[in-house]
C-alpha positions, 0 to 999 in steps of 0.5 A: 496457475503455479504452486510455487508460492501461495497460488500466485500466477507465474512470473511475467514481464511487462509488455510496456513500461515508461514514465508519465510526466505528472507535474513540472517536478514529478514523473512517475514510472508505470508498467503494463503486463498481461493481456493488452486487450484484457480487463484493466486492473490497477495495483496501488502499492503500500507504504506510503513510500514503498513501490511496486515489485515483480511479485505484485504482478502475479495476483492476476491471471495474465490471460484475462487482465491488463495489469497496470502497476506504478510507483507513486510520487517519490517512490521506487523508479519514479523521479525524483526519489524521495521528493515530498514537494507536491506530494499529497494524497490528492496528487496521487489520486490525480496521478491514478486518473492521469495514468488511466487517461494516458492509457486510454482506459475507460474504467478499471478494477482497483486493487490496493493493500495497506496504504494502497487501500486508503488510496483506492478508497480515495480514488473511488470516492473521487472517480466512481464511474471509473471503478468497476470494483475494489479489492482492498487488503490490510485496511488503513485509514490514518486515524489517530488511533491507528497511528498510535497503535503502530507507534506505541501499542504494538510494543505489547506484542513486539517489545523487541521491535519497539526497543530497536525503534526507540533505543536511538532516541532520548527518553523524552523523544520516545513520547514523540517517536514520529517527530523524532524520526522526522528530524533525523531522517530529514537531517542533512547529516548523511551519517544520521539520516540513512541509519535512521531511515534503515531503523525506521523501515526495519520496524515495520518489516519486523511486525509484518507477518506472524512468522518472520519472512526469509531475507532476500539476501539483497541489501537495500541501497541507502538511497532507496531506504532514505527515499522510502522513509522520507515519503512515509514520514511525510505522509504519516506526520500529515495524517496522510492528508485525509480525515479517516473518520470522514472517509468511513462516513462517505464510503456508503456512496460506493454501494454500486461498486463490488468490493472485497476486503481481505484482512489478516486477523493478527495484523499488527500494522493495520489493526483488523478493527479498521477493516471491520468498521469499513465493512460495516460502513459498506454493507455490500462489501465482502469481508474475508478475515484470514484467521492465521495471518498478519499484515503481509500480502504474502502470507499463505491465507491472505495471498490465496484470498487475494488471488481468489478475489481477482478470480471472482471478478473474472467470473462475475462483476459481483464476487 
């Protein structure tokens, strides 16, 4: 293990990558890293609408794990970018299973953060026999109160971020922020949709961590900004096509799946109450509350806890 960034493993490159046709419209990018004969683990990225990046490979010991990452429909390198047709949570659950089958994997560890935690739970509920364990970070269940927090109540802690988000909107639109941005981001006016996408994406980025993360210095291209925002708005305006409260009532069925939940105490994107309620609904789960962290997986305590979770699954199926 290296010490250059929060106990992450050293940088590594995929030993295989490609695209999998999952419908007449969508093909999804996937990659495999680490040990081809190792224990399979699949990484589910957040957003909705984000995508995978090289640092996410580094939560896992590449000598032990066969690490699979993929970009969800409309995200990252998957095609078509930003496409929302035939793009629902059930479609993504089906895609995860399609990747498992395509790669000849019988079962695997599932690692998901933020929106990825939602997707991990939905996949596990649908395919319990294929899941050897769950590592979940920054729990999000897309319940009305969670969306209300993200779009309105965060103002109490980040008034400047909220002002940046709402300043382009008319006063009446500030009561229906998501609908207002949906209209702008899906506009055919390129002078409006891209700048709206950038403003929308910047809002979440600005409330991710307790301390502002240093800029990468590399501007994100307009087409990626727009694709990400369109997919995220599509999911959020549809409550991610799930009933989060119903999910909480169903997760007790996962009692045979070892589960670790990692949550930042001061997460402003996904309030810790959701992680607490999930742990209460899954009494067998281990809840690790990081006392000095927000939402980002890259904050020191959270990052270390996630690596420790993957290490624990190496030592035993029950961390």
